[in-house]
Structures are given as structure tokens and as C-alpha cells.
C-alpha positions in Angstrom: -5.5 -5.7 47.7 -5.5 -3.9 43.6 -7.9 -3.6 41.2 -7.1 -4.3 37.7 -9.2 -3.2 34.9 -9.9 -5.5 31.8 -10.5 -3.6 28.8 -11.9 -4.3 25.3 -8.7 -5.4 23.5 -7.7 -4.1 20.0 -9.5 -6.3 17.0 -7.7 -5.5 14.0 -7.9 -2.4 11.5 -11.6 -0.5 11.2 -13.1 -2.8 14.2 -14.3 -0.1 16.8 -16.4 -1.9 18.8 -17.6 -5.4 20.0 -20.8 -7.4 21.2 -20.6 -8.7 25.0 -21.8 -12.2 23.8 -21.8 -14.1 27.0 -19.9 -13.9 30.1 -18.0 -16.8 31.3 -17.3 -15.2 34.7 -19.6 -13.5 37.1 -18.9 -11.3 40.1 -17.1 -13.1 43.0 -15.8 -15.9 40.3 -12.6 -16.5 40.7 -10.4 -15.9 37.6 -6.5 -17.5 36.6 -4.3 -15.0 34.1 -5.1 -15.4 30.5 -8.0 -17.5 31.3 -11.3 -16.6 29.0 -13.3 -13.8 30.9 -15.9 -13.4 28.2 -17.0 -14.4 24.9 -17.2 -10.9 22.0 -18.2 -10.4 18.7 -17.3 -8.0 16.3 -18.0 -7.6 12.2 -15.3 -9.7 11.5 -15.1 -12.9 14.2 -16.0 -14.4 17.4 -13.4 -14.4 20.5 -12.6 -14.7 23.8 -11.0 -12.1 26.3 -8.5 -13.4 28.3 -7.9 -12.0 32.1 -4.7 -10.0 32.3 -4.6 -11.0 35.7 -5.2 -13.5 38.7 -8.0 -13.0 41.1 -11.6 -12.6 41.8 -14.2 -10.9 39.3 -15.1 -7.6 41.1 -17.2 -5.8 38.8 -19.0 -5.9 35.2 -19.5 -3.0 33.4 -21.5 -4.4 30.5 -24.4 -6.7 30.1 -24.7 -9.2 27.5 -25.6 -8.1 24.1 -24.6 -4.3 24.8 -21.8 -2.9 22.5 -18.2 -1.9 24.2 -16.1 0.4 22.2 -12.3 -0.8 21.8 -10.4 0.5 24.8 -13.5 0.3 26.8 -13.2 -0.8 30.6 -15.4 -4.1 30.7 -14.6 -5.3 34.0 -12.8 -5.2 37.1 -10.4 -8.2 38.9 -9.2 -7.9 42.2 -5.8 -9.2 42.8 -3.7 -10.2 45.9 -1.2 -7.5 45.6 -1.0 -3.6 46.8 -1.5 -1.1 44.5 -1.1 2.9 45.6 -3.4 3.6 42.6 -6.2 1.1 44.5 -8.8 4.1 45.2 -8.6 5.9 42.1 -9.0 2.6 40.2 -12.3 2.3 42.1 -13.6 5.3 41.7 -13.1 5.4 38.3 -16.6 5.2 36.4 -17.2 3.1 33.6 -16.1 4.4 30.1 -19.7 5.4 28.2 -19.5 7.0 24.7 -22.3 9.8 24.5 -23.3 12.2 22.5 -22.6 14.9 25.1 -18.8 13.6 25.2 -17.7 12.2 22.1 -14.2 9.9 22.1 -11.4 11.7 21.6 -11.0 9.4 18.2 -14.5 10.0 17.0 -14.2 14.2 16.0 -17.9 14.4 16.2 -19.1 17.8 17.7 -23.3 18.2 18.3 -24.8 21.1 17.6 -25.2 23.4 20.0 -28.1 23.0 22.4 -29.7 23.4 26.2 -28.7 21.2 28.9 -32.2 20.3 29.4 -32.7 19.6 25.9 -29.3 17.3 26.6 -30.5 15.5 29.5 -34.0 14.8 27.9 -32.5 13.5 24.5 -29.7 11.1 26.4 -32.8 9.4 28.3 -34.6 8.9 25.5 -31.7 7.1 23.6 -30.4 5.5 26.6 -27.1 8.3 26.3 -25.3 5.6 24.6 -23.5 6.0 21.0 -21.3 3.8 19.5 -18.3 5.0 17.4 -19.8 3.7 14.1 -23.3 5.5 15.1 -21.0 8.6 15.7 -19.2 8.3 12.4 -22.4 7.6 10.4 -23.8 10.7 12.3 -20.9 13.1 11.3 -20.9 11.9 7.5 -24.7 12.5 7.0 -24.4 15.7 8.9 -26.9 15.0 11.3 -27.4 17.1 14.2 -28.1 16.5 17.9 -31.8 17.3 18.2 -32.1 15.2 14.7 -30.1 12.2 16.6 -31.9 12.0 19.6 -35.4 12.1 18.1 -34.7 9.0 16.1 -36.4 5.9 18.2 -33.6 3.2 19.2 -35.0 -0.1 19.4 -31.8 -1.7 20.9 -31.1 -2.7 24.4 -33.0 -0.3 27.2 -33.7 2.1 24.1 -30.2 2.4 22.5 -29.9 3.4 18.6 -28.5 0.8 16.6 -26.8 1.2 13.4 -29.9 -0.4 11.6 -32.4 2.1 13.3 -29.8 5.0 11.9 -29.2 3.4 8.6 -33.4 2.6 8.3 -34.1 6.0 9.0 -31.6 7.6 6.2 -33.2 5.2 4.0 -36.8 6.7 4.7 -35.6 10.2 5.1 -33.8 10.3 1.6 -37.1 8.8 0.1 -39.1 11.6 1.8 -36.4 13.9 -0.2 -36.9 12.5 -3.6 -40.7 12.6 -3.3 -40.6 16.5 -2.4 -38.3 17.2 -5.3 -40.3 15.2 -7.9 -43.4 17.1 -6.3 -41.6 20.6 -6.5 -40.4 20.0 -10.2 -43.9 19.4 -11.9 -45.5 22.1 -13.6 -49.3 23.0 -12.6 -52.1 22.4 -15.0 -54.8 24.8 -16.8 -56.7 24.4 -13.1 -53.9 25.7 -11.2 -53.2 22.2 -9.4 -50.1 20.6 -9.6 -49.7 17.8 -12.6 -48.7 15.3 -9.8 -48.8 15.3 -6.0 -46.9 12.8 -4.2 -48.8 12.0 -1.0 -45.8 11.9 1.8 -46.4 9.0 4.0 -43.8 8.4 6.3 -42.3 4.7 5.0 -41.9 3.3 8.3 -45.7 3.8 9.0 -46.6 2.0 5.8 -48.6 -1.4 6.6 -46.4 -4.4 6.5 -47.2 -7.3 4.5 -49.3 -9.4 6.2 -47.7 -12.7 6.5 -49.8 -14.3 9.5 -52.9 -15.4 7.1 -51.0 -17.1 4.7 -49.8 -21.0 6.2 -47.7 -22.1 3.4 -44.5 -20.3 4.7 -41.8 -20.2 7.4 -40.2 -17.0 8.9 -36.8 -17.5 9.7 -35.1 -14.4 11.6 -31.4 -13.7 10.6 -28.9 -14.7 12.9 -26.2 -12.0 14.2 -23.5 -13.3 11.3 -26.0 -13.5 8.6 -27.2 -9.9 9.6 -23.6 -8.9 9.3 -22.8 -10.9 5.6 -26.1 -8.7 4.5 -24.9 -5.6 5.3 -21.4 -5.9 4.1 -22.6 -7.0 0.9 -24.8 -4.2 -0.1 -22.3 -2.0 1.4 -19.9 -3.0 -1.4 -22.1 -2.8 -4.2 -22.7 0.6 -3.2 -19.1 1.7 -2.5 -17.2 0.1 -6.0 -18.2 0.4 -9.3 -18.1 -3.2 -9.7 -17.3 -5.2 -13.2 -16.8 -8.7 -13.6 -14.7 -10.4 -16.8 -14.7 -14.0 -17.5 -11.7 -16.2 -18.6 -11.4 -20.0 -19.5 -8.6 -22.0 -17.9 -7.2 -25.5 -19.1 -6.1 -27.0 -16.2 -5.4 -30.5 -17.2 -1.4 -30.1 -16.0 -2.4 -29.1 -12.6 -5.3 -32.4 -12.4 -2.5 -34.9 -13.7 0.4 -33.0 -11.4 -1.8 -33.4 -8.5 -3.1 -36.7 -9.0 0.6 -38.2 -9.4 1.5 -36.7 -6.1 -1.4 -36.4 -3.8 -0.8 -40.0 -2.1 2.9 -39.2 -1.4 2.3 -35.7 -0.1 -0.4 -36.7 2.4 1.8 -39.5 3.4 4.9 -37.2 4.0 3.2 -34.2 5.4 0.5 -35.7 7.1 -2.2 -33.3 5.2 -4.0 -33.4 1.7 -3.2 -30.9 -0.9 -5.9 -29.5 -2.7 -6.7 -27.1 -5.9 -7.0 -24.0 -3.8 -3.3 -23.5 -2.4 -2.0 -24.6 -6.2 -4.6 -21.9 -7.4 -3.5 -19.3 -4.6 0.4 -19.7 -6.0 -0.2 -18.8 -9.5 -2.6 -15.9 -8.3 0.3 -14.4 -5.8 2.9 -14.7 -8.5 0.9 -12.5 -11.0 -0.2 -10.0 -8.7 3.7 -9.1 -8.3 3.1 -8.3 -11.8 0.1 -6.3 -11.3 0.7 -4.2 -7.7 -2.5 -2.0 -8.5 -4.7 -5.6 -8.2 -3.1 -5.5 -4.4 -4.7 -2.1 -3.3 -7.4 -0.4 -1.7 -9.0 3.0 -2.2 -9.7 5.9 0.9 -11.2 8.9 -0.7 -9.0 10.2 -3.8 -5.9 7.8 -2.7 -5.0 4.7 -3.9 -3.3 2.7 -1.2 -1.0 0.1 -2.8 -0.3 -3.1 -0.2 3.7 -4.4 -0.4 2.3 -7.8 1.1 0.2 -10.4 -0.6 -2.4 -11.7 1.8 -4.7 -13.9 0.0 -8.2 -14.2 1.6 -10.0 -17.2 1.4 -13.8 -17.4 1.3 -14.8 -20.4 3.6 -18.3 -21.7 3.6 -19.3 -22.6 7.6 -21.0 -25.6 8.2 -24.4 -23.6 9.3 -24.1 -22.0 5.9 -22.8 -18.2 6.6 -19.4 -17.5 5.1 -15.9 -16.3 6.7 -13.1 -14.8 5.2 -9.6 -16.2 6.6 -6.6 -14.7 5.7 -3.1 -16.5 4.2 -0.6 -13.7 5.0 2.6 -13.3 2.7 1.9 -16.2 0.3 4.6 -15.1 -1.8 7.1 -15.9 0.8 5.4 -19.7 1.4 6.5 -22.4 -0.7 4.0 -24.9 -2.0 4.0 -27.4 0.7 4.1 -24.4 3.5 1.1 -23.0 1.7 -0.9 -26.0 1.7 -0.5 -26.7 5.3 -1.1 -22.9 5.7 -4.7 -23.1 3.9 -5.6 -26.6 5.7 -4.6 -24.9 9.0 -6.8 -21.8 8.7 -9.7 -23.6 6.7 -10.1 -25.9 10.0 -10.3 -23.5 12.2 -12.5 -21.4 10.4 -15.2 -24.4 10.3 -14.5 -25.3 13.9 -15.0 -21.7 15.2 -11.7 -21.3 16.2 -10.5 -18.5 14.2 -8.6 -15.4 15.9 -9.5 -11.8 15.2 -5.9 -11.8 13.3 -6.9 -14.6 11.3 -9.6 -12.3 9.3 -7.7 -8.9 8.8 -5.1 -7.0 6.4 -6.3 -9.6 3.6 -5.2 -7.8 0.3 -7.2 -10.1 -2.5 -9.5 -12.4 -2.0 -10.4 -16.0 -3.9 -13.2 -18.0 -3.4 -13.7 -21.5 -4.9 -17.5 -21.9 -5.9 -16.5 -24.7 -7.9 -16.6 -26.7 -4.7 -20.1 -26.3 -4.5 -20.5 -27.4 -8.4 -21.3 -24.0 -9.9 -19.5 -23.6 -13.3 -19.0 -19.8 -12.3 -20.1 -16.4 -10.3 -20.2 -13.3 -10.3 -18.4 -12.5 -6.5 -18.9 -9.5 -4.6 -15.6 -7.7 -3.8 -14.6 -7.8 -0.1 -14.3 -4.5 1.3 -11.9 -2.3 1.3 -10.0 -4.9 -1.2 -10.6 -3.9 -4.9 -11.0 -7.3 -6.8 -11.8 -10.9 -5.9 -11.8 -14.2 -8.3 -13.8 -16.6 -8.3 -13.1 -20.2 -9.7 -15.6 -22.4 -11.1 -15.8 -26.3 -11.3 -13.0 -28.4 -13.0 -14.5 -30.2 -15.5 -13.6 -32.4 -18.3 -15.3 -31.2 -21.9 -14.0 -31.7 -25.5 -12.0 -28.7 -26.6 -10.0 -27.7 -29.8 -6.4 -27.9 -29.5 -4.0 -25.7 -31.4 -0.4 -26.9 -32.4 1.9 -26.2 -35.2 1.0 -29.6 -36.7 -2.9 -28.4 -36.8 -6.0 -28.2 -34.7 -7.3 -31.1 -33.2 -10.5 -32.1 -30.6 -9.2 -33.6 -27.1 -10.8 -34.4 -23.7 -9.5 -31.4 -21.2 -10.1 -30.5 -17.9 -11.5 -26.7 -17.8 -12.4 -24.1 -15.5 -14.1 -20.7 -15.9 -12.6 -17.8 -13.8 -14.5 -14.6 -13.0 -12.7 -11.4 -11.8 -14.8 -8.7 -10.2 -12.6 -5.8 -10.0 -13.5 -2.0 -8.9 -13.9 0.3 -11.8 -12.9 3.0 -9.8 -9.1 2.6 -10.2 -8.7 -0.3 -11.8 -9.9 -0.4 -16.0 -11.2 -2.9 -18.4 -7.7 -3.5 -20.1 -5.7 -3.8 -16.5 -8.6 -6.6 -15.4 -8.9 -8.7 -18.4 -5.1 -8.4 -18.6 -4.4 -9.9 -15.2 -7.0 -12.1 -15.6 -5.5 -13.7 -18.4 -2.1 -13.7 -17.1 -3.7 -16.0 -14.2 -5.0 -18.1 -17.0 -1.4 -18.3 -18.5 0.1 -19.5 -15.1 -2.7 -22.4 -14.4 -1.9 -23.7 -18.2 1.9 -23.5 -17.6 2.1 -25.9 -14.9 4.9 -27.8 -15.0 3.7 -31.5 -15.1 7.3 -32.7 -14.1 7.2 -30.3 -11.4 9.1 -31.6 -8.1 7.6 -31.0 -4.9 10.1 -32.2 -2.5 
């Protein structure tokens, strides 16, 4: 017999850990190679971990709702094959991330402390700190004793990201209060003109919601919590500016109405405005490569591939951003099929981790829900996102060499949010204007096939 380790697979860039949602196999169950063993979730997407060998589940190292680092051993599978390393595999302890021994790829070094203090602190927080926690700890320069004193609300007292962020927020509030109090001059009586009573925010009395029967309290689901965090994180990261422009898409509407039946009959899928918009946007991105970039510290990383994220609403109201990769290499037929396929996968919860990775620019079609426009929030680490409003017929002034006339045209409003740290208003506005020109120049006689 041989024991084969099943480890947490890599889930894409910037993903360092995953939550064990549900074990599909238990100890003693038979499993075939490539059969799902466990459902997991990252801050990007839910997925299954497949068995890397056929055999019997010998041991599970994590409970449901616990967090496992990428590369951590999560299960042992006993196979029929012989292995000289069987003994060492059995004796090997499960991979645990603790403050006593940080992971090699998380360069956090705690402050010096005694062995007794280490044991006590580890017991208090269950001895487990995820790579994400450790990265925040390093960034905020939190010492070992301070970290160990933070009360964890996770499974078995484990410190969660929410616990740490709440602690840091309250800590910053207290620092501000102290600074303001110290700066106030004393009055003639010798007492400070202003003294702030330093009451810890976490001890403040919460709003009493139980006395009013006219409310409904809904707990955020896991995905909504992730979305909420990402939205605020983006606002705290980017210096966001939004520019607006109006586009006459009459030619696009007429052309699509003319070919959509033949297209569906031939390609067995519908053509929407989304792939048409994405094609126009990708052409302009080629001329403005800085729009297709990210910021890392003081460095600007310009991406050579044009991978367009497509914000997609799920049936439960949540939002996910699957990515259409290398759109500049796809013709309109291929782009349409890719858009429809990945949208269906998103709505049916069938996205793989790779489907949400490596996006370089995002498009969100708020017009699909009737909005004239919106001010979209940048999808980090990208630097720009374009919202496309609903298409409405309106009377507009049409300029020509023969004079101005008023006509009924199909109009939409575009809103481009961009990171002002590297994209100035001139560049952002020029890019948006060029996108409008691409849409308005759509060839009404264009041949699709």
C-alpha cells in the first residue's frame, strides 16, 4: 500500500488560501482518480479539488469552514501501489501556518518572546494564522504580543481577516482621538479645552434592533461579504475618477437586427451587444496600452494580452467577473461564443478558478438592467472599468455638410472609471472618446461570415 498526499491546488494569481466548504468524501470512502473530493472557495470562485489517485480516503486534515493555504496537505489517499516512502508519508504532520513557524513564502518575522509566551499565545488563537493575516500583520508592523492579544471569532478561536481589520480600524480611531486631544491648548483654568473620552469602539453599545418589529435582519452570505470587501478595498487603493460620454450606436442596432436571425441559425447561439462592444473596446486598448495595466508599488505593469473581464450578475443577486482572454485574437463570431459560454458558466456556478484570473480591463453592462449609466468601481488590480448604459431612442441633433437636422437615434451613455494615480484626465477622456468613435463608425454593411 502507498499513501498519496492530496494538496490544495494553486488557484491563480494573488490567491493564497481557500476555505473548505464541503467534504464530498469521508475517511474510508473509495475515490477514483479525477473524482471530486472536496468543495472549496476562494475570494474569486468556488471549485472542486479532484483526487490525484484512485484509492481509499485515509485521513482528512481540515474540517469544513476551515482555511487551508495553497499547497497545504488536505487529505491522504491510500492506493494499491507500493511505495518505499510510505512510512515517511504517514508520519509527516499536516501543514499548518502558525506564528511560531511562518511559511517560507510569507516573510514575516515576529518579535522576540519567551517560549511560555509563545505557547500561551498560540493556544489563545488556535495557533493558526493564514498567509493573508500574516501579510497584513507585516504591513501594519504588528508585534507578536499585540497579535496574540486580538480575540479571534473564527473556528476554534482562529483569528479571521475581519477580526484583524476591525482591530486595526479601532486602533486607528484611538490614535486619532489621542492626537486631537494632545493638540488642544489648555484654557485659563489650566485644563484642556477639549478632552476626548477614550472609549474603545468595540465596547460601544450596539444599536438596539430587537425593539422594532418593522425590520428584517439578513446575514450576508459568504460571497456578498467578499464583494463588500473588494469594493471598499478598491476605493481605498485607487484614486478613482469617472468620465462620461454619449455614443450614437444606431448603426450597431440596425446591423445586429439585420443579422441576428441568420447568426443564431448558423452558429446555434445568439449575438448580443456585449461582444460587439468588447470588440470596439479591444481595438482602442491597443492604441492606449496604459489603460491595460496595473500598479505595483511605484511600478506600472503594462499587460501585453488584452483580457476583458465581463461583470456578470448571478441569479442570487451577487456579482462575478469572468474573463474573456486574448480578445484581440478573436473574430466577432468567436468572441460571441466565448462571451455566451462564460456567461452561462457563471450563471450556473460552473466557473473554474482560471475563468476569473488575469483580467486586464473590465466591462460592465449596467444597461441590461435599465440604468442610463453608473459610476463603476475598478476591479483590482486593474486601472480602468467601463460601464455601458441602456440603449434608448432619443431625438438628437445630426450635423452634416448640408446643415443640422433632428433625428431619432439609438443612444447610450458610457462611464469610464480610471485610476488617476497613473491615468490622467486627458488620457482617460481621450480613450473614452475613441471608444465612442469606434462604436459610431460601425459598418452597417459589414459581412459577418
